[in-house]
N, C-alpha and C positions, 0 to 999 in steps of 0.2 A: 733252769727254765727248759721247757720242752724244745726240741730241735727238730726242724723240718726242712727238707731241701726246698730251695726257691723253686716256685711256680708249680709245687706238687699240690694236690687237692687239700683244701683245708680241713683239718680233723680236730683242732683244739677243743672247741666247744660245738660239737655237731648238734644240728637241730636248733641252733640259736639264730640262724639267718635263713630268710626265706629264699635266698639266691645261692647258687654254687659259688665258691671262692677258691682262690689260690694262696698259697702261702708266700711271704717274702720276709726275709730278715729274722727267722726264728733260729738265732745263732746260739750256740754254746761252745764250751772249751774244746770240743772235738770236731766242731763244724768246719769243713772247708769252705772258703768264701773267697769270691773275687775282691780284689782291692784295686784302688786307683782313685785318681781325682774325680770329683763330681762338681758340677756347676754350683757356685754358692747360691744361686737363685733357687736350685732345687732344695737345698738345705733350709732355706727360708720358707718355700712353699710347703715342704713337708712339715715343718713346725707350725705353720698356720692351720693346716688340716688336723694335726694332732691336737692342737688347743681347741679347735672349733668342733671337732667331731670324735670325741672319745667313744669307743665301743667296747663292749664286754668289760666294763669296769669290774675290778676285783677289790676285795677288802684288804688284801695284803699287798706287799710290794716284792718285786724282784730287783736285786742289784744286778750289776753287770757281772756276768761270769768270765768276761774276757779281760778284765783288769782287777786289781786288788781292792777296789772300793767295795764296801759292803753296804753303805748306806744308799737310800734311793737317789736317783740323779734328778736335779732340779735345773731347769734352763730358764734363764731370764727371758721374758717375753713381754711385749707391750710396753707401755709407759712405766709402769711400776710393778708389773706382775711377773709371774713365773708359771712354768708348766712342769709338773712332777711326772716323771717317766717311771715306767715299771709296774704300773698297776691297770693297764688298759690296753686296747688295741686301736688301730686306725684302720678303717675300711676305705679303700679308694677304688672308685670305678673309672675305668678308662673310656675313651671314646669308642673302643670296640665292644664296651659292655662287660668286659671281664672285671670282676671285683677282687682286688688284692687285700688280704688281711695280713697285717704285720703288728707285732708287739710295738708299743709306742716307744720302746727302747731303741728301735731302729734309727731314730735320729742320732742317738749317742753312738751307735755302732758306725754311722756314716761319719760323724764329725771326729770322734776319738780313735777309731780303730780302722779308718780307711776303707770300710766296707763299701763296695760299689753294687747297689742292687741291680737287678736285671733292667735293660733299657725299657722294657714294657712297663715296669713299675714307675721309672722316671717319667716316662710319657704320660702315664695315668696321673701321677701327681700334678704335673703341670696342667693337664686338662681339668682336673678337679679343682685346682687352685684358681684357675681362670673362671670357672662356673661359680665358685664362691665369691670371687671379686665381683662378678656381674650381679650376683644376688644382693651384694652390699652396695651396689651402685658405683663401684670403682672403675 
């Protein structure tokens, strides 16, 4: 997969978005990245956004290049469903208006590899998840 430093200008599919975006979680085997604990509520909120708002879907799949698995990553979600990772992005707008673009594998990186995304992205995920909950009447 393509690698970009966190919070660098988004370049993966230029011209596909009407707003400027920044990269988060575009990791590969040579990528240095912060590690550490993240709030379990963040992992859940991120998965909700990934499931609800897939962006830039592709026809193929990327497996995780940080671990030996080669098959697509599938995460249980909802009552009986699941979310397939490795074939789309998630775009998350923060309260400050900055839009973060991450491969949907970012959830796997957080849960399985200890990736700790920038706090700006964490805050944006909580903000976007709260707005999603409001729109659903939660």
